[in-house]
C-alpha positions as CSV (number, residue, x, y, z in Angstrom):
1,M,0.1,-0.1,-0.1
2,F,1.3,3.5,-1.0
3,P,1.8,6.3,1.5
4,S,-0.6,9.1,0.8
5,A,2.0,11.2,-0.8
6,I,5.6,10.4,-2.2
7,A,8.2,12.7,-3.8
8,V,9.5,12.1,-7.4
9,L,12.7,13.7,-8.6
10,T,13.1,13.8,-12.3
11,G,16.4,15.2,-13.8
12,D,19.1,15.3,-16.5
13,L,22.8,16.0,-16.7
14,I,23.8,19.5,-17.7
15,G,26.2,19.7,-20.6
16,S,26.5,16.0,-20.9
17,T,27.0,16.2,-24.7
18,G,30.4,17.8,-24.2
19,H,31.7,15.0,-22.3
20,P,32.4,11.4,-23.4
21,A,29.9,8.6,-23.0
22,S,32.0,7.1,-20.3
23,A,31.9,10.4,-18.3
24,T,28.1,10.3,-18.5
25,D,27.7,6.7,-17.5
26,S,29.9,7.5,-14.5
27,A,27.9,10.4,-13.5
28,M,24.6,8.4,-13.8
29,Q,26.2,5.6,-11.5
30,R,27.0,8.3,-9.0
31,I,23.3,9.4,-9.1
32,A,22.2,5.8,-8.6
33,E,24.5,5.3,-5.7
34,A,23.3,8.3,-4.1
35,A,19.8,7.4,-4.4
36,V,20.3,4.1,-2.7
37,G,21.9,5.9,0.2
38,I,19.0,8.3,0.2
39,A,16.5,5.6,0.4
40,G,18.1,4.2,3.5
41,W,17.5,7.5,5.4
42,S,14.3,6.1,6.7
43,S,12.1,3.5,4.9
44,A,15.1,1.7,3.1
45,A,12.8,1.3,0.1
46,D,14.2,0.9,-3.2
47,P,14.4,4.4,-4.9
48,R,13.9,2.7,-8.3
49,F,16.6,4.7,-10.0
50,T,15.6,4.8,-13.7
51,R,17.7,6.2,-16.5
52,F,15.9,7.9,-19.4
53,R,17.3,9.1,-22.8
54,G,20.9,8.6,-22.1
55,D,21.4,11.4,-19.4
56,G,17.9,11.5,-18.0
57,W,17.0,10.0,-14.6
58,Q,14.3,9.5,-12.0
59,I,13.8,8.2,-8.5
60,Y,11.0,8.4,-5.9
61,L,11.1,8.9,-2.1
62,E,8.6,7.4,0.4
63,D,9.4,10.2,2.8
64,P,8.5,13.3,0.7
65,Q,9.8,15.8,3.3
66,Y,13.3,14.6,2.4
67,C,13.0,15.7,-1.3
68,L,15.0,18.9,-1.0
69,R,17.7,17.3,1.0
70,A,17.7,14.3,-1.5
71,A,18.2,16.9,-4.4
72,L,21.2,18.6,-2.6
73,T,22.9,15.3,-1.9
74,I,22.6,14.2,-5.5
75,A,24.2,17.4,-6.5
76,A,26.9,17.0,-4.1
77,A,27.6,13.5,-5.2
78,L,28.1,14.5,-8.7
79,R,30.1,17.6,-7.7
80,A,32.5,15.5,-5.6
81,H,32.9,13.0,-8.5
82,D,33.3,15.6,-11.3
83,P,32.9,19.3,-10.8
84,G,32.3,19.7,-14.5
85,L,29.1,17.7,-14.5
86,A,25.9,18.8,-12.7
87,T,22.2,17.9,-12.8
88,R,19.0,20.0,-13.1
89,L,15.9,18.4,-11.7
90,S,12.2,18.9,-10.7
91,I,10.6,17.7,-7.5
92,A,6.9,16.9,-7.0
93,I,5.0,15.8,-4.1
94,G,1.7,13.9,-4.5
95,P,0.0,10.5,-4.7
96,A,1.1,7.6,-6.8
97,E,-1.0,5.0,-8.5
98,T,1.9,2.4,-9.3
99,L,5.6,2.4,-9.1
100,G,5.8,0.5,-12.3
101,S,6.6,-3.2,-13.1
102,T,10.4,-3.2,-12.8
103,D,11.4,0.5,-12.8
104,L,9.7,3.9,-13.1
105,S,9.4,3.7,-16.8
106,D,5.9,2.8,-16.5
107,A,5.0,4.3,-13.1
108,A,1.8,6.4,-12.9
109,G,0.1,9.0,-10.6
110,E,-0.1,12.7,-9.8
111,A,3.5,12.8,-8.5
112,F,5.0,11.4,-11.6
113,Q,2.9,13.7,-13.9
114,L,3.6,16.9,-11.9
115,S,7.4,16.2,-11.7
116,G,7.5,15.6,-15.6
117,R,5.5,18.6,-16.4
118,A,7.5,20.8,-14.2
119,F,10.8,19.5,-15.7
120,D,9.6,20.2,-19.1
121,A,8.4,23.7,-18.2
122,M,11.7,24.7,-16.7
123,P,13.7,27.3,-18.7
124,K,17.1,26.2,-20.0
125,S,18.8,28.4,-17.3
126,G,16.7,26.7,-14.6
127,R,18.4,24.2,-12.1
128,I,15.5,23.1,-9.9
129,A,11.8,23.3,-9.6
130,I,9.5,22.1,-6.9
131,T,5.7,21.5,-7.1
132,G,2.8,19.4,-5.6
133,T,0.9,18.9,-2.5
134,G,1.6,21.6,0.1
135,I,4.1,23.4,-2.1
136,G,3.9,26.9,-2.9
137,E,6.0,29.8,-4.4
138,R,7.9,30.3,-1.2
139,D,9.1,26.6,-1.5
140,G,10.4,27.3,-5.0
141,I,12.4,30.4,-3.9
142,I,13.8,28.3,-1.0
143,A,14.9,25.5,-3.3
144,R,16.5,27.8,-5.9
145,Q,18.5,29.7,-3.1
146,M,19.7,26.4,-1.6
147,F,20.6,24.8,-4.9
148,E,22.4,27.8,-6.3
149,R,25.1,27.0,-3.6
150,T,25.9,23.7,-5.2
151,S,27.5,25.2,-8.2
152,R,30.2,26.8,-6.0
153,W,31.3,23.7,-4.1
154,T,34.7,22.4,-4.8
155,A,35.0,18.7,-5.1
156,A,36.4,18.3,-1.7
157,Q,33.5,20.5,-0.1
158,A,30.9,18.5,-1.9
159,E,32.4,15.2,-0.8
160,A,32.0,16.4,2.9
161,V,28.6,17.9,2.4
162,A,27.1,14.8,0.9
163,I,27.8,13.0,4.1
164,Y,26.9,15.9,6.3
165,L,23.5,16.1,4.9
166,H,22.3,12.7,6.2
167,P,19.4,13.2,8.4
168,D,21.1,11.4,11.3
169,N,23.3,14.6,11.5
170,P,26.8,12.9,11.5
171,T,29.4,14.7,13.5
172,L,32.9,16.1,12.4
173,H,34.3,13.0,13.8
174,D,32.0,10.7,11.9
175,I,32.6,12.3,8.6
176,A,36.5,12.6,9.3
177,L,36.5,8.8,9.7
178,R,34.6,8.3,6.6
179,L,37.0,10.5,4.6
180,G,40.2,9.7,6.2
181,I,40.9,13.2,7.1
182,T,41.0,15.3,10.4
183,P,37.8,16.8,11.9
184,Q,39.6,20.2,11.4
185,A,39.7,19.5,7.8
186,V,36.1,18.5,7.7
187,N,35.2,21.5,9.5
188,Y,37.2,23.7,6.9
189,R,35.4,21.9,4.1
190,L,31.9,22.4,5.6
191,G,32.5,25.9,6.4
192,G,33.6,26.8,2.9
193,G,30.5,25.1,1.5
194,G,28.1,26.8,3.9
195,A,26.8,23.4,5.0
196,V,26.0,24.3,8.5
197,N,23.4,26.9,7.7
198,L,22.1,24.7,4.9
199,R,21.4,21.7,7.1
200,S,19.8,23.9,9.6
201,N,17.5,25.5,7.1
202,L,16.7,22.1,5.6
203,Q,15.6,20.8,9.1
204,L,13.2,23.7,9.5
205,W,11.8,23.3,6.0
206,E,11.2,19.6,6.5
207,E,9.5,20.2,9.7
208,V,7.1,22.5,7.9
209,I,6.4,20.3,4.9
210,A,5.9,17.3,7.2
211,H,3.4,19.2,9.2
212,D,1.6,20.6,6.2
213,L,1.4,17.1,4.7
214,A,0.1,15.7,7.9
215,I,-2.7,18.3,7.8
216,A,-3.5,17.7,4.0
217,H,-3.8,13.9,4.4
218,G,-5.3,13.9,8.1
């Protein structure tokens, strides 16, 4: 049985035509790996990472309040892998009818429709869009402001941020162990990437979204 609302993220790589096919394949693998990690944040459900048209992709989240955190984590994972590659994406929150047979290529429901439409409507200069249940213009502004930061991360900053954004709030020591560097070096990377304010603002936004969704489906 589906939850009352899910989040669907639909995206593609920016400027992938200027890179060899192997670079695109590697980037898509990083998105797939990030999606698996994101799915384990709470429900541990299969995100059903699905690749479309070479450099297009889609995943879903059973816990929709984490959708913006997931988008930023995917951006960080890509940036850490190759600063020359990035993704644009659209997020939609809403109900689903089916998650498809083996992947999302034949999934159906309002969340999938809204995510696809928002993606198609994005201007070429756009990087992120968000729509759906409980989402207003304010949320679009917040998403764009947060996502803008990702284009200024160094690979080292993005590597640390991708771990730091886990909802379990890993400490500097935790991240240092993962990366094999000192806590001081982690702090330097996170500070340069504006990660502390980013995580704090995400937590506040998620609380509001979770509250609004509970009311909408109460």
